[in-house]
C-alpha angles and dihedrals in degrees: 000000000000091000091053092052093046092047091049092060096258098123091159090056092083091063090054096053100032115105116252115275097040104115128161115247090229091055091050097046095043110132095357123119119247115262112260091231092053092044090053091050091050092050092048091050093049094048097045112093101214112146122342127109120327119247103243092203089064095050119105113265097195114099113228117251115270129222116290116255097246091048091047091049091051091050090048092051091049092050093046090051091051090049092052092048091050092048090051091050090050091052091050090049092049091050091050091049091050091049090048092053090057128202093310115076117233091234090059091052090048092053092047091050091049091051091049091051091050090049092050091046091052091049092049092049091051091050091051093045094244123145118256116276112265115260113255119225108230094177094096 
């Protein structure tokens, strides 16, 4: 109901139907000075510098020390060794997968199984007296 009155341009209508005790803060504080305690809290909040954007002029301009060359070379050798071990494991895994697939490719088996299913479906449709399944267009 209040939304209908407000939408209809009767902004004062809410005051007429609102229960007693509901008063807008702006109506209550109109013409009164701000409480000193609240004013002090507002000033403290505005002066405190928590968050916000950093002042780039106050940031350190010295770059931190990097890793020493011998230590970096040792880390590089360790990582290269781990890479080589991983590549060797991948090659072994690929060879095992290829041997598991056998001489016949999985795609060939898939196509043969699909053809057998279509043949069985056609035979079942003929036995039941149903028309042949419509041909699907795979060119899309």
